[in-house]
ZALUM-840581 format. One record per residue (C-alpha): z, x, y; residue number from 1. Coordinates in pm, 1 decimal. Example, Ala and Ser with C-alpha at 12.3 -4.5 7.8 and 13.67 -1.06 7.14 Angstrom:
<recs>
<rec <780.0 1230.0 -450.0> 1>,
<rec <714.0 1367.0 -106.0> 2>,
</recs>
This chain:
<recs>
<rec <8971.3 12534.5 13161.3> 1>,
<rec <9024.9 12763.4 12805.6> 2>,
<rec <8990.8 12597.5 12496.7> 3>,
<rec <9344.1 12613.7 12414.6> 4>,
<rec <9407.1 12435.2 12742.0> 5>,
<rec <9178.3 12206.5 12663.8> 6>,
<rec <9327.3 12135.9 12344.4> 7>,
<rec <9704.9 12099.3 12440.8> 8>,
<rec <9596.9 11825.4 12717.3> 9>,
<rec <9398.8 11631.1 12453.7> 10>,
<rec <9705.0 11662.0 12229.2> 11>,
<rec <9944.0 11481.3 12562.3> 12>,
<rec <9662.3 11237.7 12605.7> 13>,
<rec <9655.7 11135.3 12236.5> 14>,
<rec <10014.2 11110.2 12230.0> 15>,
<rec <10038.0 10885.8 12537.2> 16>,
<rec <9789.1 10680.8 12384.6> 17>,
<rec <9921.6 10639.4 12016.2> 18>,
<rec <10307.6 10626.5 12053.7> 19>,
<rec <10334.2 10365.0 11807.5> 20>,
<rec <10171.7 10566.5 11538.1> 21>,
<rec <10402.7 10847.2 11595.9> 22>,
<rec <10715.2 10577.7 11559.0> 23>,
<rec <10584.6 10478.7 11202.2> 24>,
<rec <10514.4 10800.7 11109.2> 25>,
<rec <10858.3 10945.4 11198.6> 26>,
<rec <11005.2 10669.6 10979.2> 27>,
<rec <10750.3 10670.4 10695.1> 28>,
<rec <10826.6 11063.8 10642.8> 29>,
<rec <11213.4 10957.1 10536.2> 30>,
<rec <11024.8 10779.7 10260.8> 31>,
<rec <10655.9 10916.0 10204.3> 32>,
<rec <10597.3 11280.5 10163.8> 33>,
<rec <10448.6 11389.0 10482.6> 34>,
<rec <10394.6 11042.8 10560.8> 35>,
<rec <10059.8 10960.2 10424.9> 36>,
<rec <10004.4 10837.2 10069.4> 37>,
<rec <9679.8 11095.4 10065.3> 38>,
<rec <9699.3 11464.7 10169.4> 39>,
<rec <9395.4 11459.6 10351.2> 40>,
<rec <9522.0 11158.4 10591.4> 41>,
<rec <9745.3 11400.3 10771.6> 42>,
<rec <9663.4 11560.6 11072.9> 43>,
<rec <9827.1 11735.0 11384.5> 44>,
<rec <10039.7 11599.1 11546.8> 45>,
<rec <10086.6 11277.3 11309.7> 46>,
<rec <9764.3 11061.8 11177.8> 47>,
<rec <9668.1 10715.2 11317.7> 48>,
<rec <9837.9 10387.8 11157.5> 49>,
<rec <9545.9 10173.6 11160.7> 50>,
<rec <9608.9 9769.9 11195.1> 51>,
<rec <9255.2 9581.3 11159.0> 52>,
<rec <8859.7 9692.2 11130.5> 53>,
<rec <8570.1 9501.2 11144.4> 54>,
<rec <8190.8 9581.3 11129.1> 55>,
<rec <8191.2 9929.1 11295.4> 56>,
<rec <8515.9 9917.3 11478.1> 57>,
<rec <8864.1 10006.6 11356.5> 58>,
<rec <9205.4 9921.0 11593.0> 59>,
<rec <9504.0 10111.1 11545.7> 60>,
<rec <9840.9 10012.8 11589.3> 61>,
<rec <9880.6 10071.6 11972.6> 62>,
<rec <9569.4 9860.4 11996.3> 63>,
<rec <9343.6 10128.6 12052.2> 64>,
<rec <8994.8 10056.7 11929.8> 65>,
<rec <8735.1 10318.4 11757.4> 66>,
<rec <8357.5 10327.0 11678.2> 67>,
<rec <8447.7 10457.3 11290.4> 68>,
<rec <8195.5 10712.6 11168.9> 69>,
<rec <8444.7 10803.8 10928.9> 70>,
<rec <8420.1 10468.0 10721.8> 71>,
<rec <8677.4 10532.9 10450.1> 72>,
<rec <8574.3 10858.9 10377.1> 73>,
<rec <8212.1 10756.0 10299.8> 74>,
<rec <8319.7 10465.1 10102.1> 75>,
<rec <8178.5 10181.2 10370.6> 76>,
<rec <7860.6 10199.5 10400.4> 77>,
<rec <7858.8 9822.9 10404.3> 78>,
<rec <8076.9 9857.3 10717.2> 79>,
<rec <8447.1 9701.6 10741.3> 80>,
<rec <8490.8 9351.3 10663.9> 81>,
<rec <8123.3 9314.5 10571.0> 82>,
<rec <8080.4 8863.2 10615.8> 83>,
<rec <7878.0 8850.4 10299.4> 84>,
<rec <8136.0 9060.2 10093.5> 85>,
<rec <8440.2 8855.1 10252.9> 86>,
<rec <8287.3 8527.7 10153.6> 87>,
<rec <8226.2 8619.3 9799.3> 88>,
<rec <8520.6 8766.3 9755.3> 89>,
<rec <8744.1 8533.1 9866.4> 90>,
<rec <8591.6 8300.3 9620.7> 91>,
<rec <8621.7 8566.1 9338.8> 92>,
<rec <9005.3 8576.9 9408.2> 93>,
<rec <9052.4 8218.3 9354.2> 94>,
<rec <8898.8 8229.4 9016.5> 95>,
<rec <9164.4 8564.2 8924.1> 96>,
<rec <9208.5 8912.6 9017.5> 97>,
<rec <9298.5 9089.2 8663.6> 98>,
<rec <9184.7 8886.7 8284.9> 99>,
<rec <9197.8 9204.0 8044.8> 100>,
<rec <8890.6 9092.6 7880.9> 101>,
<rec <8509.3 9180.2 7939.5> 102>,
<rec <8305.0 8965.7 8198.5> 103>,
<rec <7938.3 8864.8 8187.7> 104>,
<rec <7957.6 8987.1 8563.2> 105>,
<rec <8004.4 9339.8 8399.6> 106>,
<rec <7688.2 9319.0 8199.6> 107>,
<rec <7495.7 9230.5 8496.6> 108>,
<rec <7665.5 9491.7 8708.1> 109>,
<rec <7566.8 9735.2 8414.0> 110>,
<rec <7221.6 9604.4 8429.0> 111>,
<rec <7178.4 9675.7 8745.6> 112>,
<rec <7300.8 10023.3 8777.1> 113>,
<rec <7120.0 10165.5 8503.7> 114>,
<rec <6816.2 10057.8 8580.1> 115>,
<rec <6890.7 10165.2 8985.5> 116>,
<rec <7017.7 10514.7 8883.7> 117>,
<rec <6805.7 10602.8 8560.7> 118>,
<rec <7089.0 10594.6 8351.6> 119>,
<rec <7134.5 10507.5 7967.5> 120>,
<rec <7426.6 10361.2 7957.8> 121>,
<rec <7765.6 10336.4 8158.3> 122>,
<rec <8139.8 10316.6 8151.6> 123>,
<rec <8340.6 10138.1 8450.5> 124>,
<rec <8655.5 10308.6 8593.2> 125>,
<rec <8849.6 10278.2 8882.1> 126>,
<rec <8897.5 10591.6 9129.6> 127>,
<rec <8601.3 10879.5 9145.8> 128>,
<rec <8895.9 11123.1 9012.4> 129>,
<rec <8923.8 10921.9 8678.0> 130>,
<rec <8545.1 10916.7 8641.6> 131>,
<rec <8487.2 11290.7 8715.7> 132>,
<rec <8800.6 11346.3 8437.3> 133>,
<rec <8622.9 11155.5 8195.7> 134>,
<rec <8323.8 11268.5 8244.2> 135>,
<rec <8429.5 11636.8 8166.2> 136>,
<rec <8611.5 11537.0 7854.0> 137>,
<rec <8291.8 11344.8 7714.4> 138>,
<rec <8109.8 11665.0 7796.5> 139>,
<rec <8371.4 11869.1 7593.6> 140>,
<rec <8386.6 11603.0 7297.0> 141>,
<rec <7966.5 11619.4 7278.2> 142>,
<rec <7947.1 11962.1 7277.0> 143>,
<rec <8282.4 12114.1 7111.5> 144>,
<rec <8346.3 12338.3 7382.2> 145>,
<rec <8640.7 12410.8 7607.3> 146>,
<rec <8507.4 12580.7 7929.2> 147>,
<rec <8365.4 12420.1 8251.5> 148>,
<rec <8175.5 12552.5 8549.9> 149>,
<rec <8228.3 12414.7 8877.7> 150>,
<rec <8114.8 12591.6 9214.9> 151>,
<rec <8354.2 12719.3 9473.1> 152>,
<rec <8455.3 12472.3 9742.7> 153>,
<rec <8344.4 12156.0 9575.4> 154>,
<rec <8589.6 11907.9 9519.2> 155>,
<rec <8575.2 11668.1 9239.0> 156>,
<rec <8910.2 11501.4 9240.8> 157>,
<rec <9280.2 11585.2 9194.5> 158>,
<rec <9306.9 11630.4 8822.6> 159>,
<rec <9388.9 11985.2 8691.3> 160>,
<rec <9035.7 12076.8 8532.7> 161>,
<rec <8852.6 12073.7 8939.0> 162>,
<rec <9174.4 12158.4 9087.1> 163>,
<rec <9011.5 12520.0 9110.4> 164>,
<rec <8890.4 12711.8 9400.1> 165>,
<rec <8860.1 12395.3 9592.4> 166>,
<rec <8921.9 12565.2 9942.4> 167>,
<rec <9039.4 12926.7 9841.7> 168>,
<rec <9124.3 13172.3 10132.7> 169>,
<rec <8880.6 13466.1 10165.0> 170>,
<rec <9167.1 13687.1 10034.3> 171>,
<rec <9177.8 13508.7 9741.8> 172>,
<rec <8826.8 13418.2 9680.0> 173>,
<rec <8708.1 13759.2 9544.3> 174>,
<rec <8366.9 13882.9 9487.8> 175>,
<rec <8141.7 13616.6 9640.6> 176>,
<rec <7905.1 13659.0 9328.6> 177>,
<rec <8146.5 13639.4 9115.6> 178>,
<rec <8428.6 13424.3 9240.4> 179>,
<rec <8822.3 13437.2 9139.6> 180>,
<rec <8920.2 13145.1 8968.3> 181>,
<rec <9222.6 13016.5 9227.6> 182>,
<rec <9410.3 12739.9 9174.7> 183>,
<rec <9426.2 12496.4 9428.7> 184>,
<rec <9743.6 12339.7 9375.4> 185>,
<rec <10107.7 12447.1 9198.2> 186>,
<rec <10148.0 12270.1 8877.7> 187>,
<rec <9824.1 12377.2 8765.5> 188>,
<rec <9838.0 12548.2 8406.6> 189>,
<rec <9709.9 12917.1 8383.7> 190>,
<rec <9511.1 12795.4 8095.8> 191>,
<rec <9335.0 12512.1 8266.5> 192>,
<rec <9247.3 12725.2 8536.0> 193>,
<rec <9100.6 12986.8 8293.0> 194>,
<rec <8890.4 12739.3 8143.3> 195>,
<rec <8734.0 12685.5 8491.3> 196>,
<rec <8467.6 12894.2 8577.5> 197>,
<rec <8368.1 12921.1 8968.2> 198>,
<rec <8003.5 13041.2 9097.7> 199>,
<rec <7894.1 13012.4 9429.3> 200>,
<rec <7673.0 12705.0 9553.9> 201>,
<rec <7298.1 12786.6 9645.4> 202>,
<rec <7309.1 13114.8 9403.9> 203>,
<rec <7112.2 13021.0 9096.7> 204>,
<rec <7106.8 13402.5 8992.3> 205>,
<rec <7507.6 13423.3 9015.8> 206>,
<rec <7552.5 13099.7 8811.2> 207>,
<rec <7303.0 13222.8 8577.0> 208>,
<rec <7508.9 13574.9 8545.2> 209>,
<rec <7822.7 13382.2 8457.5> 210>,
<rec <7674.9 13130.1 8227.5> 211>,
<rec <7509.7 13398.9 8017.9> 212>,
<rec <7832.1 13580.6 7995.6> 213>,
<rec <8014.6 13261.4 7864.1> 214>,
<rec <7713.9 13147.3 7657.7> 215>,
<rec <7815.4 12929.2 7406.2> 216>,
<rec <8134.4 12875.3 7552.1> 217>,
<rec <8075.9 12635.7 7858.9> 218>,
<rec <8033.7 12277.0 7830.8> 219>,
<rec <7959.9 12161.6 8116.2> 220>,
<rec <7850.8 12207.5 8464.8> 221>,
<rec <7987.1 12011.2 8717.3> 222>,
<rec <7855.4 11966.7 9121.3> 223>,
<rec <7811.0 11740.4 9390.8> 224>,
<rec <7427.5 11789.0 9453.7> 225>,
<rec <7551.8 11755.8 9787.7> 226>,
<rec <7873.7 11929.7 9873.1> 227>,
<rec <8062.6 11710.9 10125.0> 228>,
<rec <8389.4 11886.7 10116.7> 229>,
<rec <8267.7 12217.4 10328.6> 230>,
<rec <8082.7 12024.6 10615.8> 231>,
<rec <7746.6 11909.1 10466.6> 232>,
<rec <7552.9 12167.3 10260.9> 233>,
<rec <7211.9 12103.2 10135.3> 234>,
<rec <7068.1 12223.4 9811.7> 235>,
<rec <6796.7 12536.2 9869.7> 236>,
<rec <6476.6 12458.0 9711.9> 237>,
<rec <6467.4 12491.7 9310.8> 238>,
<rec <6874.5 12511.5 9315.7> 239>,
<rec <6922.7 12191.1 9118.3> 240>,
<rec <6615.7 12256.1 8942.8> 241>,
<rec <6711.4 12590.3 8835.2> 242>,
<rec <7058.9 12442.7 8699.1> 243>,
<rec <6866.7 12194.3 8538.1> 244>,
<rec <6671.8 12462.1 8319.7> 245>,
<rec <6972.5 12669.1 8285.1> 246>,
<rec <7194.5 12389.7 8158.4> 247>,
<rec <6889.4 12303.7 7898.1> 248>,
<rec <6878.5 12683.4 7774.4> 249>,
<rec <7275.0 12695.0 7744.2> 250>,
<rec <7323.2 12368.9 7574.2> 251>,
<rec <7566.1 12235.2 7846.3> 252>,
<rec <7585.4 11891.2 8008.2> 253>,
<rec <7513.8 11895.4 8340.4> 254>,
<rec <7721.9 11622.3 8564.1> 255>,
<rec <7602.6 11518.1 8850.7> 256>,
<rec <7956.9 11421.2 9092.1> 257>,
<rec <7760.8 11143.9 9309.4> 258>,
<rec <8081.3 11000.1 9395.2> 259>,
<rec <7963.5 11031.8 9748.1> 260>,
<rec <7605.3 11018.5 9710.9> 261>,
<rec <7527.1 10780.1 9506.9> 262>,
<rec <7619.9 10560.1 9828.7> 263>,
<rec <7437.8 10793.4 10043.2> 264>,
<rec <7099.3 10724.6 9877.1> 265>,
<rec <6949.0 10416.7 9701.7> 266>,
<rec <6908.6 10606.5 9358.6> 267>,
<rec <7157.4 10930.9 9450.6> 268>,
<rec <7075.3 11228.0 9475.2> 269>,
<rec <6919.3 11231.3 9138.6> 270>,
<rec <6661.1 11011.0 9225.5> 271>,
<rec <6656.0 11180.5 9609.5> 272>,
<rec <6577.6 11551.5 9471.8> 273>,
<rec <6401.0 11397.7 9190.9> 274>,
<rec <6670.0 11604.3 8897.4> 275>,
<rec <6788.8 11419.5 8649.2> 276>,
<rec <7147.6 11517.7 8521.6> 277>,
<rec <7306.4 11446.0 8129.2> 278>,
<rec <7591.3 11271.9 8303.1> 279>,
<rec <7622.9 11100.3 8677.2> 280>,
<rec <7984.6 10980.5 8805.3> 281>,
<rec <7937.8 10698.4 9076.6> 282>,
<rec <8189.6 10583.4 9311.5> 283>,
<rec <8318.8 10516.1 9701.5> 284>,
<rec <8006.8 10291.3 9863.7> 285>,
<rec <7892.3 10131.3 9561.4> 286>,
<rec <8148.5 9823.0 9577.7> 287>,
<rec <8153.0 9851.2 9942.9> 288>,
<rec <8503.2 9921.0 9998.1> 289>,
<rec <8679.4 9807.5 9663.0> 290>,
<rec <8790.4 10045.5 9372.2> 291>,
<rec <8522.0 10096.6 9114.7> 292>,
<rec <8384.1 10413.0 8954.7> 293>,
<rec <8098.7 10480.9 8685.7> 294>,
<rec <8044.7 10716.4 8431.6> 295>,
<rec <7683.7 10679.8 8296.7> 296>,
<rec <7436.3 10909.2 8122.6> 297>,
<rec <7206.3 11000.9 7853.8> 298>,
<rec <7259.9 10738.0 7544.1> 299>,
<rec <7320.4 11044.0 7309.5> 300>,
<rec <7613.7 11130.6 7523.3> 301>,
<rec <7780.2 10820.6 7614.3> 302>,
<rec <7751.8 10675.7 7247.8> 303>,
<rec <8023.3 10959.3 7176.1> 304>,
<rec <8257.6 10714.4 7362.5> 305>,
<rec <8432.6 10606.9 7022.3> 306>,
<rec <8781.0 10426.8 6986.9> 307>,
<rec <8985.8 10657.6 6811.2> 308>,
<rec <8811.2 10939.5 6857.3> 309>,
<rec <8691.0 10958.8 7232.1> 310>,
<rec <8939.0 10811.3 7462.5> 311>,
<rec <8815.4 10599.4 7748.7> 312>,
<rec <9056.4 10376.2 7862.7> 313>,
<rec <9199.5 10152.3 8143.9> 314>,
<rec <9378.2 9835.6 8249.4> 315>,
<rec <9186.4 9793.3 8599.1> 316>,
<rec <8842.8 9901.1 8450.8> 317>,
<rec <8572.8 9658.8 8484.7> 318>,
<rec <8814.2 9435.5 8691.9> 319>,
<rec <8652.5 9080.0 8785.9> 320>,
<rec <8717.3 9165.7 9182.1> 321>,
<rec <8544.5 9520.3 9164.1> 322>,
<rec <8249.7 9423.3 8911.8> 323>,
<rec <8179.1 9124.1 9193.3> 324>,
<rec <8221.2 9337.4 9471.9> 325>,
<rec <7992.0 9609.4 9287.6> 326>,
<rec <7740.2 9304.6 9244.9> 327>,
<rec <7696.5 9195.0 9559.2> 328>,
<rec <7715.5 9494.8 9733.9> 329>,
<rec <7443.1 9679.0 9556.5> 330>,
<rec <7185.5 9375.5 9524.0> 331>,
<rec <7241.1 9219.2 9899.6> 332>,
<rec <7334.1 9441.7 10113.4> 333>,
<rec <7252.5 9807.5 10027.5> 334>,
<rec <6924.3 9732.8 9931.7> 335>,
<rec <6626.0 9986.0 10002.7> 336>,
<rec <6522.7 9804.4 10325.7> 337>,
<rec <6895.2 9890.1 10438.7> 338>,
<rec <6851.7 10237.5 10339.3> 339>,
<rec <6519.4 10298.5 10560.2> 340>,
<rec <6735.6 10154.3 10837.0> 341>,
<rec <7015.4 10387.2 10777.7> 342>,
<rec <6823.8 10697.9 10725.7> 343>,
<rec <6656.4 10641.5 11053.4> 344>,
<rec <6968.2 10577.6 11249.5> 345>,
<rec <7136.3 10909.4 11090.4> 346>,
<rec <6805.0 11086.6 11181.9> 347>,
<rec <6893.1 10979.0 11589.5> 348>,
<rec <7221.5 11068.0 11545.7> 349>,
<rec <7165.4 11446.0 11365.2> 350>,
<rec <6902.5 11536.4 11631.0> 351>,
<rec <7133.0 11408.4 11874.5> 352>,
<rec <7434.3 11622.2 11805.8> 353>,
<rec <7162.2 11908.2 11770.2> 354>,
<rec <7036.6 11873.5 12138.0> 355>,
<rec <7320.8 11795.6 12288.6> 356>,
<rec <7464.9 12154.4 12151.0> 357>,
<rec <7175.2 12338.2 12195.9> 358>,
<rec <7170.0 12245.2 12596.3> 359>,
<rec <7526.2 12348.8 12617.9> 360>,
<rec <7449.8 12660.0 12425.8> 361>,
<rec <7773.1 12583.6 12207.9> 362>,
<rec <7730.7 12803.2 11918.2> 363>,
<rec <7745.0 12546.5 11602.8> 364>,
<rec <7541.5 12383.0 11343.0> 365>,
<rec <7439.2 12030.2 11226.1> 366>,
<rec <7308.7 11963.8 10855.6> 367>,
<rec <7209.8 11618.4 10766.1> 368>,
<rec <7016.7 11420.6 10531.7> 369>,
<rec <6996.8 11034.5 10537.5> 370>,
<rec <7288.7 10855.0 10655.5> 371>,
<rec <7550.8 11142.7 10674.5> 372>,
<rec <7593.1 11462.3 10800.4> 373>,
<rec <7830.7 11715.0 10950.9> 374>,
<rec <7880.0 11970.3 11275.1> 375>,
<rec <8036.1 12297.1 11230.1> 376>,
<rec <8133.7 12498.0 11513.8> 377>,
<rec <8085.2 12875.6 11570.9> 378>,
<rec <7823.8 12955.2 11294.4> 379>,
<rec <7431.5 12899.8 11279.0> 380>,
<rec <7438.4 12794.8 10881.1> 381>,
<rec <7647.3 12625.0 10590.1> 382>,
<rec <7522.5 12709.8 10216.1> 383>,
<rec <7817.0 12813.0 10064.8> 384>,
<rec <8165.2 12781.4 10118.9> 385>,
<rec <8219.5 13147.2 10210.2> 386>,
<rec <7933.5 13034.0 10490.3> 387>,
<rec <8199.8 12738.0 10572.6> 388>,
<rec <8475.4 12982.6 10611.1> 389>,
<rec <8355.1 13128.6 10927.1> 390>,
<rec <8368.0 12778.6 11106.4> 391>,
<rec <8598.9 12774.3 11427.5> 392>,
<rec <8833.7 12504.5 11305.7> 393>,
<rec <9017.5 12546.9 11615.1> 394>,
<rec <8727.1 12454.4 11844.3> 395>,
<rec <8652.3 12143.8 11566.9> 396>,
<rec <8986.0 12014.7 11628.4> 397>,
<rec <8973.0 12002.2 12002.8> 398>,
<rec <8655.1 11805.5 11951.1> 399>,
<rec <8817.1 11563.1 11664.2> 400>,
<rec <9112.3 11476.1 11881.0> 401>,
<rec <8902.1 11447.6 12236.9> 402>,
<rec <8629.8 11209.6 12027.8> 403>,
<rec <8992.8 10993.4 11947.6> 404>,
<rec <9071.2 10982.0 12299.4> 405>,
<rec <8750.6 10823.3 12407.1> 406>,
<rec <8744.0 10589.0 12109.2> 407>,
<rec <8536.3 10741.0 11874.1> 408>,
<rec <8599.1 10867.4 11499.6> 409>,
<rec <8323.5 11131.1 11475.8> 410>,
<rec <8365.5 11178.3 11081.0> 411>,
<rec <8658.5 11195.9 10829.8> 412>,
<rec <8997.8 11394.7 10922.6> 413>,
<rec <8885.6 11725.1 10863.4> 414>,
<rec <8597.1 12020.4 10994.9> 415>,
<rec <8471.6 11990.1 10602.0> 416>,
<rec <8417.7 11629.0 10640.9> 417>,
<rec <8097.7 11451.8 10739.1> 418>,
<rec <8017.3 11148.3 10938.4> 419>,
<rec <7871.3 10826.5 10765.5> 420>,
<rec <7644.8 10501.4 10927.6> 421>,
<rec <7678.9 10184.5 10834.0> 422>,
<rec <7468.4 9854.3 10751.5> 423>,
<rec <7724.3 9605.7 10972.2> 424>,
</recs>
């Protein structure tokens, strides 16, 4: 049977299994653009609508159960509804959900995070988007420069400064060594795009050339140490170390966007690769599925956050529920022992995928480290965005919907996403 026929057959099976999801989707579209509250949840023919979740399982509104390897796009390394969190958060709810004041527990969480991730100072926010946005502003204020450099294919949230060359098509991307600055959305001003330089990931020489050409103008270099929006791309040996050296030479702030990786490794990717950034952004898994993000880094940079001079504020910053969830998650659930266990599971899954694909002679590459990884069909390596563009997207979607029909959510909703293992 041809791939197209297989895909069409699996789509029909999906439609039969998920009729209520389709009904809700059709109604939802009348009130919500495209029927979803995040563009990344939209899939063809329509997204799943979920009823409940527990541990490694999730149930849709039609009553189908799934083994979940998406885990809230990596935010649920704890698993769904971890019993320790459920008990502690139930108590916390009874004590109030928002104070508008600081708490002793926020101090305890700040101390835990600074010690665990090797940071001097931290500020709490709510989402990864907020945290990367603030980190860039802090870097600009510290250096008195306007430009930033990001890497082609990397995603740092949906704010204007980083909505550049997130998923550029080949016809717009330009020279691989000197990528074009391609706006990723309508509504991003050209003046913003022009201040966001773009470099190819894992190409230190090209990055150096771009930085030298803009010497004295670049406030920050921002990157995911392991890009996880073009599959799962590991940094080549010496790349992160080279960026550290370049930023020191050029007086740029090196920002590690660890919204994902802060929950993938016990001390984040900075600890895993032993490369220390100037600023680090944490989020997703650190609060067990509750909204919490962190901007942290060197004291000399963070102390520039001064009322009336450098803005950082938010009604829900350090709210008692998120702080409690962060404390419980990091101290009682995502321990070093837990990560050792998860890394073994991750290796088993990654090797299992590789063996099956090799035995079946299916052209694909499996990249993984620790508790996460990704399968990319039709290619043999992924080192950057241009490599990822050669992925057989059609084969991936057939694989994804076929897995759904067999009760498995293999990863996030898209060929650029990865799987996440969980504790519970």
